[in-house]
N, CA, C and O atoms as a Maestro MAE file, in Angstrom:
{
 s_m_m2io_version
 :::
 2.0.0
}

f_m_ct {
 s_m_title
 :::
 protein
 m_atom[280] {
  # First column is atom index #
  i_m_mmod_type
  r_m_x_coord
  r_m_y_coord
  r_m_z_coord
  i_m_residue_number
  s_m_chain_name
  s_m_pdb_residue_name
  s_m_pdb_atom_name
  i_m_atomic_number
  :::
  1 25 111.006 95.516 174.629 1 A "GLN " " N  " 7
  2 3 110.694 94.872 173.211 1 A "GLN " " CA " 6
  3 2 110.135 93.588 173.138 1 A "GLN " " C  " 6
  4 15 108.967 93.267 172.917 1 A "GLN " " O  " 8
  5 25 111.231 92.823 173.376 2 A "PHE " " N  " 7
  6 3 111.221 91.007 173.168 2 A "PHE " " CA " 6
  7 2 110.110 90.714 174.304 2 A "PHE " " C  " 6
  8 15 109.137 90.043 173.960 2 A "PHE " " O  " 8
  9 25 110.166 91.033 175.229 3 A "ASP " " N  " 7
  10 3 108.893 90.842 176.551 3 A "ASP " " CA " 6
  11 2 107.583 91.234 176.397 3 A "ASP " " C  " 6
  12 15 106.776 90.878 177.256 3 A "ASP " " O  " 8
  13 25 107.239 91.865 175.512 4 A "GLU " " N  " 7
  14 3 106.039 92.674 174.750 4 A "GLU " " CA " 6
  15 2 105.368 91.734 173.707 4 A "GLU " " C  " 6
  16 15 104.214 91.304 173.686 4 A "GLU " " O  " 8
  17 25 106.401 91.530 172.848 5 A "ILE " " N  " 7
  18 3 106.609 90.553 171.592 5 A "ILE " " CA " 6
  19 2 106.094 88.973 172.121 5 A "ILE " " C  " 6
  20 15 105.121 88.384 171.651 5 A "ILE " " O  " 8
  21 25 106.756 88.589 172.922 6 A "LEU " " N  " 7
  22 3 106.564 87.320 173.865 6 A "LEU " " CA " 6
  23 2 105.219 87.164 174.672 6 A "LEU " " C  " 6
  24 15 104.691 86.093 174.971 6 A "LEU " " O  " 8
  25 25 104.813 88.288 174.935 7 A "ARG " " N  " 7
  26 3 103.707 88.513 176.109 7 A "ARG " " CA " 6
  27 2 102.405 88.498 175.093 7 A "ARG " " C  " 6
  28 15 101.393 87.952 175.534 7 A "ARG " " O  " 8
  29 25 102.359 89.068 173.746 8 A "ASP " " N  " 7
  30 3 101.184 89.511 172.864 8 A "ASP " " CA " 6
  31 2 100.554 87.911 172.664 8 A "ASP " " C  " 6
  32 15 101.096 86.906 172.205 8 A "ASP " " O  " 8
  33 25 99.410 88.093 173.120 9 A "GLU " " N  " 7
  34 3 98.231 87.100 172.626 9 A "GLU " " CA " 6
  35 2 97.491 87.087 171.604 9 A "GLU " " C  " 6
  36 15 96.614 86.237 171.444 9 A "GLU " " O  " 8
  37 25 97.803 88.249 170.576 10 A "THR " " N  " 7
  38 3 96.967 88.268 169.539 10 A "THR " " CA " 6
  39 2 96.992 87.186 168.596 10 A "THR " " C  " 6
  40 15 98.076 86.729 168.234 10 A "THR " " O  " 8
  41 25 96.081 86.805 168.233 11 A "PRO " " N  " 7
  42 3 95.967 85.752 166.952 11 A "PRO " " CA " 6
  43 2 96.571 86.310 165.784 11 A "PRO " " C  " 6
  44 15 96.485 87.482 165.416 11 A "PRO " " O  " 8
  45 25 97.257 85.274 165.169 12 A "PRO " " N  " 7
  46 3 97.608 85.408 163.783 12 A "PRO " " CA " 6
  47 2 96.590 85.671 163.001 12 A "PRO " " C  " 6
  48 15 95.536 85.097 163.276 12 A "PRO " " O  " 8
  49 25 96.622 86.615 161.807 13 A "VAL " " N  " 7
  50 3 95.745 86.905 160.851 13 A "VAL " " CA " 6
  51 2 95.752 85.632 159.879 13 A "VAL " " C  " 6
  52 15 96.555 84.721 160.085 13 A "VAL " " O  " 8
  53 25 94.830 85.584 158.801 14 A "ASP " " N  " 7
  54 3 94.910 84.709 158.177 14 A "ASP " " CA " 6
  55 2 96.149 84.788 157.183 14 A "ASP " " C  " 6
  56 15 96.670 85.763 156.643 14 A "ASP " " O  " 8
  57 25 96.460 83.362 157.121 15 A "GLY " " N  " 7
  58 3 98.205 83.145 156.212 15 A "GLY " " CA " 6
  59 2 99.580 83.651 156.849 15 A "GLY " " C  " 6
  60 15 100.711 83.658 156.364 15 A "GLY " " O  " 8
  61 25 99.045 84.133 158.272 16 A "GLU " " N  " 7
  62 3 100.219 85.076 158.826 16 A "GLU " " CA " 6
  63 2 101.078 83.813 159.624 16 A "GLU " " C  " 6
  64 15 102.305 83.783 159.718 16 A "GLU " " O  " 8
  65 25 100.144 82.789 160.168 17 A "GLU " " N  " 7
  66 3 100.682 81.967 161.080 17 A "GLU " " CA " 6
  67 2 101.849 81.381 160.981 17 A "GLU " " C  " 6
  68 15 102.635 81.514 161.919 17 A "GLU " " O  " 8
  69 25 102.298 80.448 159.597 18 A "HIS " " N  " 7
  70 3 103.137 79.947 159.310 18 A "HIS " " CA " 6
  71 2 103.902 80.347 157.976 18 A "HIS " " C  " 6
  72 15 104.418 79.691 157.071 18 A "HIS " " O  " 8
  73 25 103.721 82.017 158.300 19 A "LEU " " N  " 7
  74 3 104.580 82.876 157.456 19 A "LEU " " CA " 6
  75 2 106.058 82.398 156.731 19 A "LEU " " C  " 6
  76 15 106.411 82.475 155.555 19 A "LEU " " O  " 8
  77 25 106.832 81.824 158.048 20 A "ALA " " N  " 7
  78 3 108.167 81.525 157.927 20 A "ALA " " CA " 6
  79 2 108.428 80.573 157.221 20 A "ALA " " C  " 6
  80 15 109.553 80.438 156.738 20 A "ALA " " O  " 8
  81 25 107.373 79.652 156.996 21 A "ALA " " N  " 7
  82 3 107.697 78.283 156.515 21 A "ALA " " CA " 6
  83 2 107.464 78.419 154.745 21 A "ALA " " C  " 6
  84 15 107.400 77.531 153.895 21 A "ALA " " O  " 8
  85 25 107.383 79.737 154.635 22 A "LEU " " N  " 7
  86 3 107.448 79.793 152.665 22 A "LEU " " CA " 6
  87 2 108.760 79.760 152.493 22 A "LEU " " C  " 6
  88 15 109.079 79.477 151.338 22 A "LEU " " O  " 8
  89 25 109.739 79.969 153.313 23 A "THR " " N  " 7
  90 3 111.445 79.838 152.814 23 A "THR " " CA " 6
  91 2 111.995 78.585 152.725 23 A "THR " " C  " 6
  92 15 113.108 78.242 152.328 23 A "THR " " O  " 8
  93 25 110.838 77.785 153.252 24 A "ALA " " N  " 7
  94 3 111.237 75.987 153.248 24 A "ALA " " CA " 6
  95 2 110.650 75.392 152.038 24 A "ALA " " C  " 6
  96 15 110.779 74.185 151.832 24 A "ALA " " O  " 8
  97 25 110.054 76.108 151.274 25 A "GLY " " N  " 7
  98 3 109.338 75.228 150.076 25 A "GLY " " CA " 6
  99 2 109.664 75.688 148.932 25 A "GLY " " C  " 6
  100 15 110.529 76.528 148.684 25 A "GLY " " O  " 8
  101 25 108.860 75.055 148.106 26 A "ASP " " N  " 7
  102 3 109.368 75.319 146.604 26 A "ASP " " CA " 6
  103 2 109.910 76.561 146.097 26 A "ASP " " C  " 6
  104 15 109.024 77.417 146.110 26 A "ASP " " O  " 8
  105 25 110.956 76.983 145.677 27 A "ARG " " N  " 7
  106 3 111.023 78.047 145.165 27 A "ARG " " CA " 6
  107 2 110.768 78.795 144.324 27 A "ARG " " C  " 6
  108 15 111.236 79.930 144.235 27 A "ARG " " O  " 8
  109 25 109.651 78.063 143.245 28 A "THR " " N  " 7
  110 3 109.165 78.936 142.255 28 A "THR " " CA " 6
  111 2 107.787 79.561 143.348 28 A "THR " " C  " 6
  112 15 107.506 80.758 143.418 28 A "THR " " O  " 8
  113 25 107.253 78.757 143.921 29 A "PHE " " N  " 7
  114 3 106.292 78.868 144.736 29 A "PHE " " CA " 6
  115 2 106.551 80.289 145.625 29 A "PHE " " C  " 6
  116 15 105.811 81.271 145.689 29 A "PHE " " O  " 8
  117 25 107.596 80.106 146.156 30 A "TRP " " N  " 7
  118 3 108.049 81.201 147.027 30 A "TRP " " CA " 6
  119 2 108.404 82.475 146.651 30 A "TRP " " C  " 6
  120 15 108.306 83.547 147.249 30 A "TRP " " O  " 8
  121 25 108.891 82.149 145.412 31 A "ALA " " N  " 7
  122 3 109.246 83.726 144.481 31 A "ALA " " CA " 6
  123 2 108.181 84.206 144.025 31 A "ALA " " C  " 6
  124 15 108.196 85.434 143.944 31 A "ALA " " O  " 8
  125 25 107.049 83.588 143.619 32 A "THR " " N  " 7
  126 3 105.569 84.308 143.352 32 A "THR " " CA " 6
  127 2 105.259 84.997 144.465 32 A "THR " " C  " 6
  128 15 105.032 86.197 144.617 32 A "THR " " O  " 8
  129 25 105.278 83.999 145.313 33 A "THR " " N  " 7
  130 3 104.541 84.694 147.014 33 A "THR " " CA " 6
  131 2 105.257 85.619 146.991 33 A "THR " " C  " 6
  132 15 104.546 86.619 146.892 33 A "THR " " O  " 8
  133 25 106.331 85.895 147.028 34 A "ARG " " N  " 7
  134 3 107.162 86.968 147.418 34 A "ARG " " CA " 6
  135 2 106.619 88.525 146.496 34 A "ARG " " C  " 6
  136 15 106.155 89.591 146.902 34 A "ARG " " O  " 8
  137 25 106.913 88.062 145.266 35 A "GLU " " N  " 7
  138 3 106.624 89.081 144.253 35 A "GLU " " CA " 6
  139 2 105.002 89.576 144.436 35 A "GLU " " C  " 6
  140 15 104.768 90.730 144.076 35 A "GLU " " O  " 8
  141 25 103.933 88.817 144.945 36 A "THR " " N  " 7
  142 3 102.873 88.991 144.873 36 A "THR " " CA " 6
  143 2 102.514 89.807 146.185 36 A "THR " " C  " 6
  144 15 101.791 90.804 146.188 36 A "THR " " O  " 8
  145 25 103.300 89.077 147.638 37 A "PHE " " N  " 7
  146 3 102.702 90.214 148.654 37 A "PHE " " CA " 6
  147 2 103.763 90.994 149.490 37 A "PHE " " C  " 6
  148 15 103.582 91.546 150.575 37 A "PHE " " O  " 8
  149 25 104.966 90.919 148.717 38 A "PHE " " N  " 7
  150 3 106.108 91.571 149.458 38 A "PHE " " CA " 6
  151 2 106.801 92.864 148.798 38 A "PHE " " C  " 6
  152 15 107.788 93.475 149.206 38 A "PHE " " O  " 8
  153 25 105.929 93.133 147.548 39 A "ASN " " N  " 7
  154 3 106.496 93.854 146.853 39 A "ASN " " CA " 6
  155 2 106.077 95.490 147.041 39 A "ASN " " C  " 6
  156 15 106.645 96.281 146.289 39 A "ASN " " O  " 8
  157 25 105.324 95.896 147.796 40 A "THR " " N  " 7
  158 3 104.754 97.593 147.930 40 A "THR " " CA " 6
  159 2 104.357 97.370 149.243 40 A "THR " " C  " 6
  160 15 104.053 96.296 149.762 40 A "THR " " O  " 8
  161 25 104.390 98.620 149.794 41 A "GLY " " N  " 7
  162 3 103.481 98.868 150.945 41 A "GLY " " CA " 6
  163 2 104.410 98.556 152.085 41 A "GLY " " C  " 6
  164 15 105.640 98.553 152.027 41 A "GLY " " O  " 8
  165 25 103.451 98.221 153.414 42 A "CYS " " N  " 7
  166 3 104.374 97.721 154.543 42 A "CYS " " CA " 6
  167 2 104.904 96.612 154.423 42 A "CYS " " C  " 6
  168 15 106.068 96.479 154.801 42 A "CYS " " O  " 8
  169 25 104.335 95.740 153.977 43 A "ASN " " N  " 7
  170 3 105.343 94.264 153.862 43 A "ASN " " CA " 6
  171 2 106.483 94.847 152.836 43 A "ASN " " C  " 6
  172 15 107.550 94.272 153.050 43 A "ASN " " O  " 8
  173 25 106.556 95.621 151.999 44 A "ARG " " N  " 7
  174 3 107.821 95.845 151.368 44 A "ARG " " CA " 6
  175 2 108.869 96.525 152.387 44 A "ARG " " C  " 6
  176 15 110.018 96.132 152.590 44 A "ARG " " O  " 8
  177 25 108.194 97.690 153.018 45 A "ALA " " N  " 7
  178 3 109.383 98.254 153.870 45 A "ALA " " CA " 6
  179 2 109.424 97.237 155.134 45 A "ALA " " C  " 6
  180 15 110.476 97.410 155.748 45 A "ALA " " O  " 8
  181 25 108.756 96.410 155.613 46 A "SER " " N  " 7
  182 3 109.150 95.125 156.584 46 A "SER " " CA " 6
  183 2 110.238 94.305 155.870 46 A "SER " " C  " 6
  184 15 111.292 94.019 156.440 46 A "SER " " O  " 8
  185 25 109.984 93.967 154.722 47 A "LEU " " N  " 7
  186 3 110.901 92.821 153.952 47 A "LEU " " CA " 6
  187 2 112.079 93.661 153.871 47 A "LEU " " C  " 6
  188 15 113.078 92.943 153.894 47 A "LEU " " O  " 8
  189 25 112.340 94.782 153.794 48 A "ASP " " N  " 7
  190 3 113.284 95.804 153.288 48 A "ASP " " CA " 6
  191 2 114.564 96.105 154.861 48 A "ASP " " C  " 6
  192 15 115.773 96.338 154.837 48 A "ASP " " O  " 8
  193 25 113.719 95.978 155.900 49 A "ALA " " N  " 7
  194 3 114.371 96.143 156.946 49 A "ALA " " CA " 6
  195 2 114.828 94.781 157.505 49 A "ALA " " C  " 6
  196 15 115.897 94.670 158.106 49 A "ALA " " O  " 8
  197 25 114.069 93.847 157.313 50 A "ILE " " N  " 7
  198 3 114.715 92.275 157.429 50 A "ILE " " CA " 6
  199 2 115.882 91.926 156.838 50 A "ILE " " C  " 6
  200 15 116.868 91.458 157.407 50 A "ILE " " O  " 8
  201 25 115.728 92.209 155.466 51 A "GLU " " N  " 7
  202 3 116.995 92.078 154.654 51 A "GLU " " CA " 6
  203 2 118.038 92.819 154.684 51 A "GLU " " C  " 6
  204 15 119.107 92.399 154.241 51 A "GLU " " O  " 8
  205 25 117.881 94.331 155.333 52 A "LYS " " N  " 7
  206 3 119.258 94.919 155.608 52 A "LYS " " CA " 6
  207 2 119.734 94.703 157.144 52 A "LYS " " C  " 6
  208 15 120.774 95.239 157.527 52 A "LYS " " O  " 8
  209 25 119.205 94.167 157.730 53 A "ALA " " N  " 7
  210 3 119.132 93.409 159.195 53 A "ALA " " CA " 6
  211 2 120.829 93.114 159.119 53 A "ALA " " C  " 6
  212 15 121.369 92.745 158.076 53 A "ALA " " O  " 8
  213 25 121.607 93.353 160.465 54 A "ALA " " N  " 7
  214 3 122.810 92.424 160.311 54 A "ALA " " CA " 6
  215 2 122.446 91.338 160.868 54 A "ALA " " C  " 6
  216 15 123.218 90.395 160.696 54 A "ALA " " O  " 8
  217 25 121.382 91.116 161.579 55 A "PHE " " N  " 7
  218 3 120.823 89.696 161.857 55 A "PHE " " CA " 6
  219 2 119.478 89.714 162.380 55 A "PHE " " C  " 6
  220 15 118.965 90.732 162.845 55 A "PHE " " O  " 8
  221 25 118.894 88.573 162.305 56 A "VAL " " N  " 7
  222 3 117.258 88.474 162.478 56 A "VAL " " CA " 6
  223 2 116.895 87.302 163.490 56 A "VAL " " C  " 6
  224 15 116.904 86.079 163.353 56 A "VAL " " O  " 8
  225 25 116.535 88.233 164.683 57 A "LEU " " N  " 7
  226 3 116.108 87.129 165.764 57 A "LEU " " CA " 6
  227 2 114.973 86.133 165.491 57 A "LEU " " C  " 6
  228 15 113.998 86.818 165.182 57 A "LEU " " O  " 8
  229 25 114.759 85.267 165.473 58 A "ILE " " N  " 7
  230 3 113.658 84.273 165.222 58 A "ILE " " CA " 6
  231 2 112.927 83.721 166.480 58 A "ILE " " C  " 6
  232 15 113.500 82.804 167.068 58 A "ILE " " O  " 8
  233 25 111.659 84.189 166.999 59 A "LEU " " N  " 7
  234 3 110.986 83.597 167.934 59 A "LEU " " CA " 6
  235 2 110.175 82.510 167.880 59 A "LEU " " C  " 6
  236 15 109.620 81.971 168.837 59 A "LEU " " O  " 8
  237 25 110.121 82.197 166.717 60 A "GLU " " N  " 7
  238 3 108.889 80.943 166.635 60 A "GLU " " CA " 6
  239 2 109.346 79.751 167.477 60 A "GLU " " C  " 6
  240 15 110.515 79.471 167.742 60 A "GLU " " O  " 8
  241 25 108.316 79.133 167.831 61 A "ASP " " N  " 7
  242 3 108.499 77.999 168.463 61 A "ASP " " CA " 6
  243 2 108.176 76.713 167.937 61 A "ASP " " C  " 6
  244 15 108.576 75.626 168.353 61 A "ASP " " O  " 8
  245 25 107.411 76.944 166.980 62 A "SER " " N  " 7
  246 3 106.596 75.763 166.355 62 A "SER " " CA " 6
  247 2 107.486 74.931 165.124 62 A "SER " " C  " 6
  248 15 108.221 75.539 164.347 62 A "SER " " O  " 8
  249 25 107.336 73.785 165.095 63 A "ASP " " N  " 7
  250 3 108.064 72.935 164.106 63 A "ASP " " CA " 6
  251 2 106.820 72.916 162.846 63 A "ASP " " C  " 6
  252 15 105.600 72.994 162.993 63 A "ASP " " O  " 8
  253 25 107.634 72.782 161.570 64 A "PHE " " N  " 7
  254 3 107.037 72.943 160.236 64 A "PHE " " CA " 6
  255 2 106.813 71.546 159.904 64 A "PHE " " C  " 6
  256 15 107.715 70.767 160.213 64 A "PHE " " O  " 8
  257 25 105.813 71.103 159.352 65 A "GLU " " N  " 7
  258 3 105.937 69.868 158.435 65 A "GLU " " CA " 6
  259 2 105.999 70.120 157.238 65 A "GLU " " C  " 6
  260 15 104.918 70.078 156.652 65 A "GLU " " O  " 8
  261 25 107.167 70.455 156.455 66 A "ILE " " N  " 7
  262 3 107.331 71.193 155.052 66 A "ILE " " CA " 6
  263 2 107.171 69.746 154.046 66 A "ILE " " C  " 6
  264 15 106.650 69.615 152.939 66 A "ILE " " O  " 8
  265 25 107.713 68.956 154.760 67 A "GLY " " N  " 7
  266 3 108.269 67.676 153.537 67 A "GLY " " CA " 6
  267 2 109.657 67.411 153.642 67 A "GLY " " C  " 6
  268 15 110.373 67.734 154.589 67 A "GLY " " O  " 8
  269 25 110.096 66.632 152.324 68 A "THR " " N  " 7
  270 3 111.337 66.244 152.415 68 A "THR " " CA " 6
  271 2 111.964 66.847 151.074 68 A "THR " " C  " 6
  272 15 111.444 67.183 150.010 68 A "THR " " O  " 8
  273 25 113.478 66.857 151.604 69 A "VAL " " N  " 7
  274 3 114.222 67.724 150.225 69 A "VAL " " CA " 6
  275 2 114.698 66.289 149.170 69 A "VAL " " C  " 6
  276 15 115.050 65.186 149.589 69 A "VAL " " O  " 8
  277 25 114.615 66.578 148.206 70 A "GLY " " N  " 7
  278 3 115.088 65.494 147.242 70 A "GLY " " CA " 6
  279 2 114.550 64.750 146.140 70 A "GLY " " C  " 6
  280 15 115.243 63.912 145.564 70 A "GLY " " O  " 8
  :::
 }
 m_bond[279] {
  # First column is bond index #
  i_m_from
  i_m_to
  i_m_order
  :::
  1 1 2 1
  2 2 3 1
  3 3 4 2
  4 3 5 1
  5 5 6 1
  6 6 7 1
  7 7 8 2
  8 7 9 1
  9 9 10 1
  10 10 11 1
  11 11 12 2
  12 11 13 1
  13 13 14 1
  14 14 15 1
  15 15 16 2
  16 15 17 1
  17 17 18 1
  18 18 19 1
  19 19 20 2
  20 19 21 1
  21 21 22 1
  22 22 23 1
  23 23 24 2
  24 23 25 1
  25 25 26 1
  26 26 27 1
  27 27 28 2
  28 27 29 1
  29 29 30 1
  30 30 31 1
  31 31 32 2
  32 31 33 1
  33 33 34 1
  34 34 35 1
  35 35 36 2
  36 35 37 1
  37 37 38 1
  38 38 39 1
  39 39 40 2
  40 39 41 1
  41 41 42 1
  42 42 43 1
  43 43 44 2
  44 43 45 1
  45 45 46 1
  46 46 47 1
  47 47 48 2
  48 47 49 1
  49 49 50 1
  50 50 51 1
  51 51 52 2
  52 51 53 1
  53 53 54 1
  54 54 55 1
  55 55 56 2
  56 55 57 1
  57 57 58 1
  58 58 59 1
  59 59 60 2
  60 59 61 1
  61 61 62 1
  62 62 63 1
  63 63 64 2
  64 63 65 1
  65 65 66 1
  66 66 67 1
  67 67 68 2
  68 67 69 1
  69 69 70 1
  70 70 71 1
  71 71 72 2
  72 71 73 1
  73 73 74 1
  74 74 75 1
  75 75 76 2
  76 75 77 1
  77 77 78 1
  78 78 79 1
  79 79 80 2
  80 79 81 1
  81 81 82 1
  82 82 83 1
  83 83 84 2
  84 83 85 1
  85 85 86 1
  86 86 87 1
  87 87 88 2
  88 87 89 1
  89 89 90 1
  90 90 91 1
  91 91 92 2
  92 91 93 1
  93 93 94 1
  94 94 95 1
  95 95 96 2
  96 95 97 1
  97 97 98 1
  98 98 99 1
  99 99 100 2
  100 99 101 1
  101 101 102 1
  102 102 103 1
  103 103 104 2
  104 103 105 1
  105 105 106 1
  106 106 107 1
  107 107 108 2
  108 107 109 1
  109 109 110 1
  110 110 111 1
  111 111 112 2
  112 111 113 1
  113 113 114 1
  114 114 115 1
  115 115 116 2
  116 115 117 1
  117 117 118 1
  118 118 119 1
  119 119 120 2
  120 119 121 1
  121 121 122 1
  122 122 123 1
  123 123 124 2
  124 123 125 1
  125 125 126 1
  126 126 127 1
  127 127 128 2
  128 127 129 1
  129 129 130 1
  130 130 131 1
  131 131 132 2
  132 131 133 1
  133 133 134 1
  134 134 135 1
  135 135 136 2
  136 135 137 1
  137 137 138 1
  138 138 139 1
  139 139 140 2
  140 139 141 1
  141 141 142 1
  142 142 143 1
  143 143 144 2
  144 143 145 1
  145 145 146 1
  146 146 147 1
  147 147 148 2
  148 147 149 1
  149 149 150 1
  150 150 151 1
  151 151 152 2
  152 151 153 1
  153 153 154 1
  154 154 155 1
  155 155 156 2
  156 155 157 1
  157 157 158 1
  158 158 159 1
  159 159 160 2
  160 159 161 1
  161 161 162 1
  162 162 163 1
  163 163 164 2
  164 163 165 1
  165 165 166 1
  166 166 167 1
  167 167 168 2
  168 167 169 1
  169 169 170 1
  170 170 171 1
  171 171 172 2
  172 171 173 1
  173 173 174 1
  174 174 175 1
  175 175 176 2
  176 175 177 1
  177 177 178 1
  178 178 179 1
  179 179 180 2
  180 179 181 1
  181 181 182 1
  182 182 183 1
  183 183 184 2
  184 183 185 1
  185 185 186 1
  186 186 187 1
  187 187 188 2
  188 187 189 1
  189 189 190 1
  190 190 191 1
  191 191 192 2
  192 191 193 1
  193 193 194 1
  194 194 195 1
  195 195 196 2
  196 195 197 1
  197 197 198 1
  198 198 199 1
  199 199 200 2
  200 199 201 1
  201 201 202 1
  202 202 203 1
  203 203 204 2
  204 203 205 1
  205 205 206 1
  206 206 207 1
  207 207 208 2
  208 207 209 1
  209 209 210 1
  210 210 211 1
  211 211 212 2
  212 211 213 1
  213 213 214 1
  214 214 215 1
  215 215 216 2
  216 215 217 1
  217 217 218 1
  218 218 219 1
  219 219 220 2
  220 219 221 1
  221 221 222 1
  222 222 223 1
  223 223 224 2
  224 223 225 1
  225 225 226 1
  226 226 227 1
  227 227 228 2
  228 227 229 1
  229 229 230 1
  230 230 231 1
  231 231 232 2
  232 231 233 1
  233 233 234 1
  234 234 235 1
  235 235 236 2
  236 235 237 1
  237 237 238 1
  238 238 239 1
  239 239 240 2
  240 239 241 1
  241 241 242 1
  242 242 243 1
  243 243 244 2
  244 243 245 1
  245 245 246 1
  246 246 247 1
  247 247 248 2
  248 247 249 1
  249 249 250 1
  250 250 251 1
  251 251 252 2
  252 251 253 1
  253 253 254 1
  254 254 255 1
  255 255 256 2
  256 255 257 1
  257 257 258 1
  258 258 259 1
  259 259 260 2
  260 259 261 1
  261 261 262 1
  262 262 263 1
  263 263 264 2
  264 263 265 1
  265 265 266 1
  266 266 267 1
  267 267 268 2
  268 267 269 1
  269 269 270 1
  270 270 271 1
  271 271 272 2
  272 271 273 1
  273 273 274 1
  274 274 275 1
  275 275 276 2
  276 275 277 1
  277 277 278 1
  278 278 279 1
  279 279 280 2
  :::
 }
}
């Protein structure tokens, strides 16, 4: 399964490329975005599976320029 994911060259859809960066941003923006996009349907089911997992393996190899904290 991991090999298939790593070989997949399907380009990300709009808004998907740096989705993981949401967790590093402003908490209010994050909460609003989570409520809007992850409250129903496939997104809700996917988030539920991730939140109930014993661990999550992240294969992202890009650095994110989020800003500084403080």
